[in-house]
VOPAGU-2260 file (C-alpha; in pm, 1 decimal, decimal comma):
REM VOPAGU-2260
SITE   aa  ch    i         X         Y         Z
SITE  MET   A    0   10040,5   12591,6    3460,8
SITE  ARG   A    1   10397,0   12474,1    3569,8
SITE  ARG   A    2   10331,8   12513,0    3935,3
SITE  ILE   A    3   10038,5   12295,4    3886,7
SITE  ILE   A    4   10251,2   12012,5    3705,3
SITE  GLY   A    5   10552,3   12032,9    3920,9
SITE  ARG   A    6   10323,9   12013,5    4261,5
SITE  LEU   A    7   10116,2   11695,5    4100,4
SITE  VAL   A    8   10467,6   11520,0    3989,6
SITE  VAL   A    9   10620,5   11602,9    4360,7
SITE  LEU   A   10   10252,7   11442,6    4517,6
SITE  GLY   A   11   10289,8   11171,0    4296,1
SITE  LEU   A   12   10666,3   11088,7    4452,1
SITE  ILE   A   13   10535,6   11140,0    4794,5
SITE  LEU   A   14   10257,2   10852,3    4727,7
SITE  ALA   A   15   10494,9   10637,1    4572,3
SITE  LEU   A   16   10776,0   10655,1    4836,6
SITE  PRO   A   17   10753,7   10289,6    5003,7
SITE  ARG   A   18   10618,8   10240,6    5341,6
SITE  SER   A   19   10862,7   10253,1    5665,9
SITE  ASP   A   20   10873,3    9904,5    5783,5
SITE  THR   A   21   10760,7   10011,1    6114,8
SITE  ARG   A   22   10410,8   10047,4    6025,1
SITE  ALA   A   23   10138,7    9824,3    6086,8
SITE  GLN   A   24    9761,5    9814,7    6010,2
SITE  SER   A   25    9510,7    9954,8    6301,8
SITE  PRO   A   26    9191,2    9722,0    6380,4
SITE  ALA   A   27    9025,9   10008,6    6464,6
SITE  ALA   A   28    9052,3   10238,3    6186,7
SITE  GLY   A   29    9194,6    9980,4    5875,4
SITE  LYS   A   30    9428,8   10222,7    5783,5
SITE  THR   A   31    9843,6   10188,7    5813,6
SITE  GLN   A   32    9993,5   10286,8    6156,1
SITE  PRO   A   33   10290,8   10317,4    6274,4
SITE  ASN   A   34   10396,4   10028,1    6521,6
SITE  PRO   A   35   10327,9   10096,2    6841,5
SITE  ASP   A   36   10615,8    9983,5    6980,1
SITE  SER   A   37   10825,4   10197,4    6765,8
SITE  GLN   A   38   10894,4   10485,8    6978,2
SITE  TYR   A   39   11008,1   10280,9    7298,5
SITE  ARG   A   40   11381,9   10254,8    7326,3
SITE  LEU   A   41   11636,4   10210,8    7571,6
SITE  GLY   A   42   11809,3   10463,8    7730,2
SITE  PRO   A   43   12125,0   10546,1    7926,3
SITE  ASP   A   44   11976,7   10399,1    8254,1
SITE  SER   A   45   11908,2   10059,6    8140,3
SITE  LEU   A   46   12274,0   10051,4    7946,6
SITE  PRO   A   47   12618,2    9963,9    8107,8
SITE  GLN   A   48   12763,1   10293,1    8168,3
SITE  GLU   A   49   13172,2   10399,3    8225,5
SITE  GLY   A   50   13260,8   10405,2    8543,3
SITE  VAL   A   51   12957,6   10169,1    8721,5
SITE  PRO   A   52   13062,4    9931,6    8935,5
SITE  LYS   A   53   12876,2    9586,8    8787,3
SITE  GLY   A   54   12662,3    9373,1    9004,2
SITE  GLU   A   55   12732,9    9002,1    8978,9
SITE  ILE   A   56   12472,6    8747,8    8861,3
SITE  ARG   A   57   12498,6    8410,3    9063,7
SITE  GLY   A   58   12279,8    8126,3    8910,9
SITE  PRO   A   59   12106,5    7922,9    8853,9
SITE  PHE   A   60   11976,6    7778,6    9112,3
SITE  THR   A   61   11684,6    7514,6    9171,6
SITE  LEU   A   62   11439,6    7545,9    9420,5
SITE  PRO   A   63   11193,3    7261,1    9488,0
SITE  SER   A   64   10874,2    7376,6    9538,9
SITE  GLY   A   65   10617,4    7226,2    9816,5
SITE  ALA   A   66   10325,2    7449,3    9729,2
SITE  TYR   A   67   10336,5    7289,8    9387,1
SITE  PRO   A   68   10460,2    6940,7    9453,9
SITE  GLY   A   69   10673,0    6765,9    9186,6
SITE  THR   A   70   10762,2    7118,0    9049,1
SITE  GLN   A   71   11087,5    7318,1    9107,0
SITE  HIS   A   72   11186,2    7688,2    9023,9
SITE  THR   A   73   11489,6    7827,4    8870,4
SITE  TYR   A   74   11606,6    8143,6    8981,7
SITE  TRP   A   75   11899,2    8351,0    8935,0
SITE  VAL   A   76   12015,3    8660,4    9204,3
SITE  TYR   A   77   12156,6    8957,9    9130,1
SITE  VAL   A   78   12428,3    9107,0    9368,9
SITE  PRO   A   79   12513,4    9469,0    9327,1
SITE  ALA   A   80   12899,6    9582,2    9396,4
SITE  GLN   A   81   12754,8    9784,7    9722,3
SITE  TYR   A   82   12621,3    9499,6    9878,8
SITE  ASP   A   83   12758,3    9482,6   10231,7
SITE  PRO   A   84   12700,1    9162,8   10420,4
SITE  THR   A   85   12693,7    9344,2   10777,5
SITE  LYS   A   86   12401,2    9601,1   10658,6
SITE  PRO   A   87   12037,9    9461,4   10576,8
SITE  ALA   A   88   11981,2    9516,7   10207,3
SITE  ALA   A   89   11676,3    9591,4   10033,9
SITE  LEU   A   90   11547,3    9307,8    9814,7
SITE  MET   A   91   11372,0    9302,7    9448,4
SITE  VAL   A   92   11198,2    8974,1    9304,7
SITE  PHE   A   93   11127,4    8968,6    8906,7
SITE  GLN   A   94   10914,8    8715,3    8812,8
SITE  ASP   A   95   10968,5    8555,6    8439,0
SITE  GLY   A   96   11308,2    8632,2    8556,2
SITE  GLN   A   97   11491,2    8492,9    8233,7
SITE  ALA   A   98   11351,6    8777,1    8061,2
SITE  PHE   A   99   11399,4    9047,3    8322,4
SITE  LYS   A  100   11748,1    8957,5    8311,5
SITE  ASP   A  101   11782,0    8904,5    7940,5
SITE  GLU   A  102   12118,9    9094,8    7860,0
SITE  LYS   A  103   11972,9    9186,2    7515,9
SITE  GLY   A  104   11599,6    9208,7    7606,7
SITE  ASP   A  105   11392,0    9506,3    7688,8
SITE  MET   A  106   11377,6    9533,4    8024,3
SITE  ARG   A  107   11797,8    9454,2    8115,5
SITE  ALA   A  108   11697,2    9477,9    8526,1
SITE  GLN   A  109   12049,5    9441,1    8635,9
SITE  ASN   A  110   12194,2    9716,7    8432,5
SITE  VAL   A  111   11896,0    9933,4    8557,7
SITE  MET   A  112   11992,6    9827,5    8968,6
SITE  ASP   A  113   12376,9    9870,8    8917,6
SITE  ASN   A  114   12298,2   10235,9    8773,3
SITE  LEU   A  115   12047,2   10369,7    8980,1
SITE  ILE   A  116   12242,9   10213,1    9308,4
SITE  TYR   A  117   12529,4   10347,6    9212,0
SITE  ARG   A  118   12335,6   10699,3    9185,8
SITE  ARG   A  119   12212,5   10662,1    9552,2
SITE  GLU   A  120   11856,9   10648,1    9333,2
SITE  ILE   A  121   11725,2   10348,8    9522,7
SITE  PRO   A  122   11873,8   10148,9    9815,8
SITE  VAL   A  123   12128,5    9847,4    9778,0
SITE  MET   A  124   11945,1    9570,0    9695,2
SITE  ILE   A  125   11951,2    9196,8    9641,6
SITE  GLY   A  126   11775,0    9106,2    9299,4
SITE  VAL   A  127   11619,4    8780,3    9217,5
SITE  PHE   A  128   11487,0    8706,3    8870,4
SITE  ILE   A  129   11275,2    8362,9    8902,3
SITE  ASN   A  130   11133,6    8146,8    8656,5
SITE  PRO   A  131   10811,7    7966,4    8648,9
SITE  GLY   A  132   10819,6    7601,7    8813,2
SITE  ARG   A  133   10802,7    7333,1    8590,9
SITE  ARG   A  134   10858,1    6979,6    8683,7
SITE  PRO   A  135   11244,5    6821,3    8577,7
SITE  ASP   A  136   11136,3    6641,5    8255,9
SITE  GLN   A  137   10965,3    6978,5    8098,9
SITE  PRO   A  138   11199,4    7258,9    7952,4
SITE  GLU   A  139   11316,2    7576,9    8131,5
SITE  PRO   A  140   11149,7    7897,9    8024,6
SITE  THR   A  141   11365,9    8129,0    7780,0
SITE  PRO   A  142   11308,6    8473,6    7622,2
SITE  LYS   A  143   11127,1    8375,8    7349,7
SITE  GLU   A  144   10927,4    8077,2    7501,4
SITE  TRP   A  145   10786,2    8197,7    7831,9
SITE  GLY   A  146   10638,6    7850,8    7961,7
SITE  ASP   A  147   10251,2    7920,5    7910,2
SITE  ARG   A  148   10246,7    7589,3    7706,0
SITE  THR   A  149   10507,0    7397,2    7856,1
SITE  THR   A  150   10544,2    7499,3    8254,4
SITE  ASN   A  151   10333,1    7559,8    8548,7
SITE  ARG   A  152   10309,6    7979,4    8462,9
SITE  PRO   A  153    9975,4    7963,8    8391,2
SITE  THR   A  154    9850,5    7814,9    8756,9
SITE  GLU   A  155   10116,6    8006,8    8916,8
SITE  TYR   A  156   10073,4    8315,1    8772,7
SITE  ASN   A  157    9706,5    8394,2    8711,1
SITE  SER   A  158    9502,7    8158,3    9011,9
SITE  LEU   A  159    9396,4    8415,6    9266,1
SITE  ASP   A  160    9530,6    8245,9    9586,7
SITE  ASP   A  161    9829,8    8213,4    9800,1
SITE  ARG   A  162    9985,8    7957,0    9681,7
SITE  TYR   A  163   10277,6    8122,5    9498,0
SITE  ALA   A  164   10241,1    8377,8    9774,2
SITE  ARG   A  165   10356,7    8057,8    9964,2
SITE  VAL   A  166   10643,7    8000,9    9717,0
SITE  ILE   A  167   10831,1    8351,7    9739,8
SITE  THR   A  168   10763,8    8406,5   10117,2
SITE  GLU   A  169   10824,7    8032,2   10246,1
SITE  GLU   A  170   11022,5    7899,0   10036,2
SITE  LEU   A  171   11298,9    8155,1    9841,2
SITE  LEU   A  172   11278,6    8405,9   10105,6
SITE  PRO   A  173   11451,3    8100,2   10349,3
SITE  ALA   A  174   11655,7    7983,8   10077,6
SITE  LEU   A  175   11759,0    8350,5   10029,4
SITE  LYS   A  176   11839,1    8441,9   10385,1
SITE  LYS   A  177   12140,9    8120,2   10421,2
SITE  ASP   A  178   12373,7    8332,9   10164,6
SITE  TYR   A  179   12271,9    8707,7   10219,4
SITE  VAL   A  180   12174,0    8960,0   10478,1
SITE  ILE   A  181   11799,6    9091,6   10380,2
SITE  SER   A  182   11556,4    9334,3   10570,3
SITE  ASP   A  183   11284,9    9209,6   10731,7
SITE  ASP   A  184   11119,2    9547,5   10658,2
SITE  PRO   A  185   10870,2    9481,8   10387,5
SITE  GLU   A  186   10899,7    9794,5   10301,6
SITE  MET   A  187   11225,7    9719,2   10204,9
SITE  ARG   A  188   11086,8    9414,0    9925,4
SITE  GLY   A  189   10956,9    9463,7    9571,7
SITE  ILE   A  190   10853,6    9243,8    9374,6
SITE  GLY   A  191   10699,2    9287,2    8971,2
SITE  GLY   A  192   10685,1    9118,5    8626,3
SITE  SER   A  193   10504,8    9138,4    8301,1
SITE  SER   A  194   10184,4    9028,2    8171,0
SITE  SER   A  195   10103,7    8705,0    8424,5
SITE  GLY   A  196   10412,2    8813,5    8611,7
SITE  ALA   A  197   10288,2    9114,9    8682,0
SITE  ILE   A  198    9990,1    8978,4    8857,8
SITE  ALA   A  199   10117,4    8713,2    9009,0
SITE  ALA   A  200   10389,4    9001,1    9175,4
SITE  PHE   A  201   10044,5    9153,8    9263,1
SITE  THR   A  202    9889,5    8851,8    9413,6
SITE  VAL   A  203   10232,6    8801,1    9624,6
SITE  ALA   A  204   10227,8    9168,7    9789,0
SITE  TRP   A  205    9814,6    9108,6    9797,0
SITE  GLU   A  206    9833,1    8786,6   10003,2
SITE  ARG   A  207   10131,0    8877,9   10202,0
SITE  PRO   A  208   10166,3    9265,5   10254,2
SITE  ASP   A  209   10332,8    9168,2   10586,1
SITE  GLN   A  210   10643,3    9064,4   10385,1
SITE  PHE   A  211   10601,5    9262,5   10039,2
SITE  ARG   A  212   10474,3    9632,9    9946,8
SITE  LYS   A  213   10610,0    9741,6    9630,4
SITE  VAL   A  214   10455,3    9572,5    9296,3
SITE  LEU   A  215   10611,3    9639,9    8967,6
SITE  SER   A  216   10358,1    9567,7    8691,5
SITE  ASN   A  217   10399,2    9608,2    8368,0
SITE  VAL   A  218   10097,7    9539,5    8102,8
SITE  GLY   A  219    9956,5    9313,5    8383,2
SITE  SER   A  220    9710,6    9043,3    8307,2
SITE  PHE   A  221    9452,4    9146,0    8550,4
SITE  VAL   A  222    9173,4    8943,9    8295,7
SITE  ASN   A  223    8980,4    8630,1    8313,6
SITE  ILE   A  224    9269,8    8395,7    8238,2
SITE  ARG   A  225    9158,7    8250,5    8591,5
SITE  GLY   A  226    8968,4    8562,5    8701,8
SITE  GLY   A  227    9176,4    8822,9    8731,6
SITE  HIS   A  228    8966,1    9071,4    8634,2
SITE  ALA   A  229    8817,9    9041,0    8983,9
SITE  TYR   A  230    9075,4    9245,1    9115,3
SITE  PRO   A  231    8938,7    9607,8    9133,1
SITE  ASP   A  232    8608,9    9492,3    9318,7
SITE  ARG   A  233    8810,3    9250,8    9533,3
SITE  ILE   A  234    9020,1    9612,3    9638,1
SITE  LEU   A  235    8738,5    9839,6    9692,3
SITE  ALA   A  236    8558,6    9599,4    9902,5
SITE  ALA   A  237    8854,3    9475,5   10105,4
SITE  ASP   A  238    9034,4    9700,0   10365,3
SITE  LYS   A  239    9328,1    9925,4   10270,6
SITE  LYS   A  240    9645,3    9723,0   10255,0
SITE  PRO   A  241    9968,6    9889,4   10336,4
SITE  ILE   A  242   10151,6    9846,0    9946,0
SITE  ARG   A  243   10235,0   10072,1    9676,2
SITE  VAL   A  244   10166,8    9989,3    9306,0
SITE  TYR   A  245   10337,8   10106,3    8978,7
SITE  LEU   A  246   10142,0   10003,6    8667,3
SITE  CYS   A  247   10193,7   10051,9    8310,5
SITE  ASP   A  248   10030,4    9972,9    8004,5
SITE  GLY   A  249    9941,6    9997,6    7667,4
SITE  ARG   A  250    9656,4   10135,8    7422,5
SITE  ASN   A  251    9758,7    9878,3    7182,9
SITE  ASP   A  252    9785,8    9580,6    7435,6
SITE  ASN   A  253    9509,2    9287,8    7405,5
SITE  ARG   A  254    9203,2    9432,1    7367,1
SITE  GLY   A  255    8910,7    9186,1    7423,9
SITE  GLN   A  256    8880,9    9061,1    7063,8
SITE  ARG   A  257    8746,9    8691,9    7086,3
SITE  ARG   A  258    8651,0    8432,3    6856,3
SITE  GLY   A  259    8444,8    8608,7    6590,5
SITE  ARG   A  260    8605,0    8966,7    6679,0
SITE  LYS   A  261    8335,4    9013,1    6926,3
SITE  TYR   A  262    8460,1    9238,3    7210,1
SITE  ASP   A  263    8471,2    9089,3    7555,0
SITE  PRO   A  264    8551,9    9327,7    7833,7
SITE  THR   A  265    8707,9    9116,8    8058,7
SITE  TRP   A  266    8981,4    9011,5    7829,9
SITE  ASP   A  267    9081,4    9334,9    7761,2
SITE  TRP   A  268    9374,3    9390,0    7924,8
SITE  PHE   A  269    9430,4    9799,1    7886,0
SITE  LEU   A  270    9092,3    9848,8    8044,9
SITE  GLN   A  271    9127,2    9619,7    8277,6
SITE  ASN   A  272    9459,6    9802,6    8417,1
SITE  VAL   A  273    9238,6   10101,3    8364,8
SITE  ARG   A  274    9002,6    9961,3    8629,0
SITE  MET   A  275    9292,9    9843,9    8854,1
SITE  MET   A  276    9407,3   10198,5    8899,0
SITE  LYS   A  277    9089,0   10351,8    8938,2
SITE  ALA   A  278    9001,6   10079,8    9247,4
SITE  LEU   A  279    9346,5   10165,7    9386,1
SITE  THR   A  280    9327,5   10527,2    9366,5
SITE  GLN   A  281    8919,4   10504,6    9508,3
SITE  LYS   A  282    9094,1   10281,7    9791,0
SITE  GLY   A  283    9357,5   10574,2    9861,9
SITE  TYR   A  284    9665,3   10315,9    9764,8
SITE  ASP   A  285    9945,0   10496,4    9696,5
SITE  VAL   A  286    9988,1   10423,7    9290,7
SITE  ASN   A  287   10134,1   10553,2    8979,5
SITE  TYR   A  288   10048,5   10445,5    8618,7
SITE  ALA   A  289   10171,2   10511,4    8288,7
SITE  TRP   A  290    9982,0   10417,9    7960,3
SITE  GLY   A  291   10169,0   10394,9    7649,2
SITE  MET   A  292   10074,0   10320,3    7307,7
SITE  ASN   A  293   10242,2    9967,3    7354,6
SITE  ASN   A  294   10136,6    9650,2    7233,7
SITE  HIS   A  295   10128,3    9343,5    7462,2
SITE  GLY   A  296   10519,3    9296,6    7600,1
SITE  GLN   A  297   10832,3    9494,1    7731,4
SITE  LYS   A  298   10904,6    9799,2    7458,7
SITE  PHE   A  299   10712,3   10069,2    7725,1
SITE  GLY   A  300   10795,3    9878,9    8042,1
SITE  GLY   A  301   11150,1    9861,2    7947,4
SITE  ALA   A  302   11184,4   10227,0    7835,2
SITE  ILE   A  303   11044,3   10332,6    8166,4
SITE  LEU   A  304   11164,9   10067,4    8432,2
SITE  PRO   A  305   11390,8   10304,1    8581,9
SITE  ASP   A  306   11126,9   10539,0    8659,6
SITE  MET   A  307   10942,0   10280,9    8757,1
SITE  MET   A  308   11210,4   10168,7    9014,9
SITE  ARG   A  309   11291,1   10520,5    9142,8
SITE  TRP   A  310   10914,0   10567,7    9219,8
SITE  LEU   A  311   10871,2   10276,0    9389,7
SITE  TRP   A  312   11171,2   10291,5    9595,8
SITE  ARG   A  313   11177,0   10694,2    9647,6
SITE  ASP   A  314   11124,3   10679,7   10025,3
SITE  GLY   A  315   11457,4   10524,5   10086,9
SITE  PRO   A  316   11703,5   10706,2   10360,6
SITE  VAL   A  317   11857,7   11035,3   10285,5
SITE  SER   A  318   12069,1   11213,2   10466,4
SITE  THR   A  319   12047,1   11610,9   10460,7
SITE  ASP   A  320   12416,4   11674,4   10636,1
SITE  PRO   A  321   12590,4   11909,5   10403,5
SITE  GLU   A  322   12910,5   11767,8   10558,0
SITE  ASP   A  323   12781,7   11420,3   10500,4
SITE  ALA   A  324   13090,9   11340,6   10244,7
SITE  ALA   A  325   12964,7   11004,1   10165,3
SITE  GLU   A  326   12589,6   11117,4   10106,0
SITE  ARG   A  327   12767,0   11352,8    9832,8
SITE  SER   A  328   12939,2   11052,3    9682,5
SITE  PHE   A  329   12824,5   10773,8    9429,3
SITE  ARG   A  330   12815,6   10461,2    9574,9
SITE  PRO   A  331   13121,0   10261,6    9598,2
SITE  ALA   A  332   13172,4    9910,9    9559,4
SITE  VAL   A  333   13242,2    9718,6    9866,0
SITE  LYS   A  334   13602,7    9550,5    9912,1
SITE  ARG   A  335   13577,7    9179,6    9889,3
SITE  ASN   A  336   13838,2    8928,2   10040,6
């Protein structure tokens, strides 16, 4: 009898314990569940490391747009410590630049590039963090307000046309080449983003594979904001293009619940990302993907960004000569005058 009473007391104490504030309500089960983002944290590859030369972020710079008259794009340039102007560098462009370079944010792409370049896991590359376009009278996007209601972001990023590709290939690239030696090989150019910035990155490579062939997509908005859900069918109908794609999304991304809780599959982010993966796979593309538990955001994408970058850039030149001392050493910083 005492054992039974003791067990009941222990059970009562367990039931009386306060729930963690990292728990959230599951819309499907109606039960309290852990926050879908609670397990995702930045690892050492995303943080500054002792002995790793730090690249420099230059800017902000302003780029007037001809593709979207009356607007301008703000961008920053990451120059790795190993950049040598006598050798063409690779290029990686991130949409929603303010979020990807945020030193306290979920991505911290500059740290990832510092660490991976130093360890020869990706090539020496120039990085660009570019914000969506805005009129001069509109506010600059911030890591908290990405500009959907205050800038040209919805039109630029979600439209399935070539205008934003023109911003990157005909406006940004020439501006960069004035100051930096960038490889003309499209295999040495990548582009990425999150949410609408991810579908924008895919559109640039889709429209201009002669310029960009690597795509990094985090929680991509391949949904019916402006017809983005059509991409899987377009991929299957078109000739295969020479692009490589890494998709990541979460099972708790926006799941297509519209007004009145009516389900609309064309607004289901996770479903549409899976459709993208299946279409790219069926067509024979070089595609990789990772499905997490995350909400719509950058927690999961930030945690795996180093792996995404390693995979996208895995075919960089490498020496197998055992006597190649340079290849067996970390990449040192280039001495500058």
